[in-house]
C-alpha positions as CSV (number, residue, x, y, z in Angstrom):
1,M,114.5,86.6,85.0
2,G,113.8,84.3,87.9
3,S,115.8,81.7,89.6
4,D,115.6,77.9,90.0
5,V,116.2,76.4,93.5
6,V,117.0,72.7,93.3
7,T,115.5,70.8,96.2
8,S,115.1,67.1,97.0
9,G,111.5,67.4,95.9
10,G,112.3,68.8,92.5
11,I,112.9,72.3,91.2
12,W,111.3,75.3,92.8
13,R,110.8,78.2,90.4
14,V,111.1,81.7,91.9
15,D,109.9,84.4,89.6
16,W,111.8,87.7,89.2
17,Q,109.0,89.6,91.0
18,E,109.5,87.4,94.1
19,L,113.2,87.1,94.4
20,H,113.1,89.4,97.5
21,V,111.0,86.9,99.5
22,G,114.1,85.2,101.0
23,Y,115.7,88.5,102.1
24,L,112.5,89.6,103.7
25,H,112.3,86.3,105.5
26,D,115.8,86.8,106.9
27,V,114.9,90.3,108.1
28,Y,111.7,88.9,109.7
29,L,113.7,86.3,111.6
30,A,116.3,89.0,112.6
31,L,113.4,91.0,114.2
32,V,112.0,88.0,116.0
33,R,115.5,87.0,117.3
34,R,115.7,90.5,118.9
35,E,112.2,90.0,120.5
36,I,110.5,92.4,118.2
37,Q,107.2,90.9,117.3
38,P,105.8,91.5,113.8
39,S,102.0,91.4,113.7
40,T,101.6,91.1,110.0
41,H,103.6,91.4,106.8
42,W,103.1,91.3,103.0
43,I,104.8,91.6,99.7
44,T,103.2,94.1,97.3
45,E,102.3,93.0,93.8
46,F,103.6,96.0,91.9
47,I,106.9,97.4,90.7
48,P,109.3,98.4,92.2
49,R,109.4,95.2,94.3
50,S,108.4,96.1,97.9
51,A,107.2,94.7,101.2
52,T,106.0,95.8,104.6
53,I,106.3,94.4,108.1
54,V,103.9,95.8,110.7
55,L,105.2,95.6,114.3
56,E,103.3,94.6,117.4
57,E,105.0,96.7,120.1
58,P,103.3,96.9,123.5
59,G,104.2,99.9,125.6
60,L,103.7,102.5,122.9
61,A,100.7,104.8,122.5
62,E,97.6,103.0,121.3
63,D,97.4,104.9,118.0
64,S,101.1,104.2,117.3
65,V,101.4,101.2,115.1
66,L,105.0,100.9,113.9
67,A,106.0,99.5,110.6
68,L,109.0,98.8,108.3
69,A,108.6,99.2,104.6
70,W,111.2,98.2,102.0
71,D,111.5,98.7,98.3
72,E,114.3,97.9,95.8
73,E,115.1,101.5,95.1
74,T,115.3,103.2,98.5
75,G,115.8,100.3,101.0
76,W,114.2,100.3,104.5
77,R,112.1,103.0,106.1
78,F,110.6,103.0,109.5
79,G,107.6,105.0,110.8
80,M,104.0,105.0,112.0
81,F,101.8,102.8,109.8
82,A,99.0,104.8,108.1
83,Q,97.8,102.5,105.3
84,G,98.8,99.8,102.8
85,D,98.4,96.2,101.9
86,A,99.4,93.8,99.1
87,H,97.4,95.8,96.6
88,C,98.2,99.4,97.8
89,P,101.6,101.0,98.5
90,T,102.5,101.4,102.2
91,L,102.1,104.9,103.6
92,L,104.1,105.7,106.8
93,R,103.8,108.8,108.9
94,Q,107.0,110.4,110.4
95,Q,109.1,108.0,108.3
96,R,112.8,107.8,108.4
97,Y,115.0,105.9,105.9
98,I,117.4,103.6,107.8
99,C,120.5,101.3,107.4
100,G,122.3,103.1,104.5
101,D,121.9,100.5,101.8
102,V,119.2,99.1,99.6
103,L,119.9,95.6,100.9
104,P,121.6,95.9,104.3
105,D,122.4,92.8,106.4
106,P,119.2,91.5,108.1
107,A,121.0,91.7,111.5
108,E,121.7,95.4,110.9
109,V,118.0,96.0,110.2
110,G,117.1,94.1,113.4
111,D,119.6,96.0,115.5
112,T,118.5,99.4,114.1
113,V,114.8,98.7,114.7
114,L,115.6,97.4,118.3
115,A,117.5,100.7,119.0
116,V,114.7,102.9,117.6
117,V,111.9,101.0,119.5
118,G,114.0,101.2,122.6
119,E,114.3,105.0,122.2
120,L,110.5,105.2,121.6
121,R,109.8,103.2,124.8
122,R,112.1,105.4,126.9
123,P,110.0,107.5,129.3
124,R,110.2,111.3,128.7
125,R,109.8,114.0,131.2
126,W,107.7,117.0,130.4
127,W,110.7,119.3,130.6
128,Q,112.8,117.3,128.2
129,A,112.9,118.9,124.7
130,R,111.8,116.7,121.9
131,G,114.7,118.2,119.9
132,S,117.2,116.4,122.1
133,E,116.1,113.0,120.8
134,R,118.5,111.1,118.6
135,R,117.1,111.2,115.1
136,W,117.4,107.9,113.3
137,G,118.0,107.7,109.6
138,W,117.2,110.2,106.9
139,P,114.0,112.1,106.3
140,Y,114.3,112.0,102.5
141,P,114.4,108.9,100.3
142,P,117.9,107.9,99.1
143,S,118.3,106.7,95.6
144,Y,120.4,103.5,95.7
145,R,119.2,102.1,92.4
146,S,116.4,102.0,89.9
147,Y,114.2,98.9,89.4
148,R,115.0,99.4,85.7
149,D,118.7,98.5,86.4
150,V,118.3,94.9,85.5
151,R,122.1,94.2,85.2
152,D,123.5,95.8,88.3
153,G,123.9,92.6,90.3
154,F,121.0,93.3,92.6
155,D,119.1,90.2,91.7
156,D,122.2,88.1,92.5
157,R,122.3,89.7,95.9
158,L,118.6,88.7,96.4
159,R,119.2,85.2,95.2
160,A,121.9,84.7,97.9
161,H,119.0,85.0,100.5
162,L,116.7,82.4,98.9
163,P,116.0,79.4,101.2
164,P,117.6,76.1,100.3
165,D,114.2,74.5,100.0
166,D,110.6,75.5,99.0
167,P,108.9,76.9,102.1
168,T,105.5,76.4,100.6
169,R,105.9,72.6,100.3
170,A,104.2,70.6,103.0
171,P,106.6,68.5,105.1
172,A,106.7,64.8,104.2
173,A,104.5,62.8,106.6
């Protein structure tokens, strides 16, 4: 079941498969506010609902493209982007699940990513053991919910992040 957003220009229909677009927009803005630059992002077109934000972070190794991936069952994970697009699930190397909820506050996601990127940018000396690094998140996927749980209140939490107006409408000239 979708949601209707009433705007000055009429009613904007948000389908069930796209209810997470507002939440992902809020996370995207939280990253930008912390001066973390996303290079690209997409929403996948399959179930469970999911999305990816690829980061453009200078100062890391050239082959290290960082990304965040989210889905409605396990929440956010952070790692090195390996593959994925709107038609293919995102694959991350050395991924860690972060933030401890399927729908954490966007500011918490931004703060966590800022801390992880800061740790990755920190110069290391050859004698420093890699084991002494702080490990962020969890290596195994949590199971917060199932996409089949249609009456668990999750969609209502997503609706709370919908913008007050249709972002696809062109501004009045």
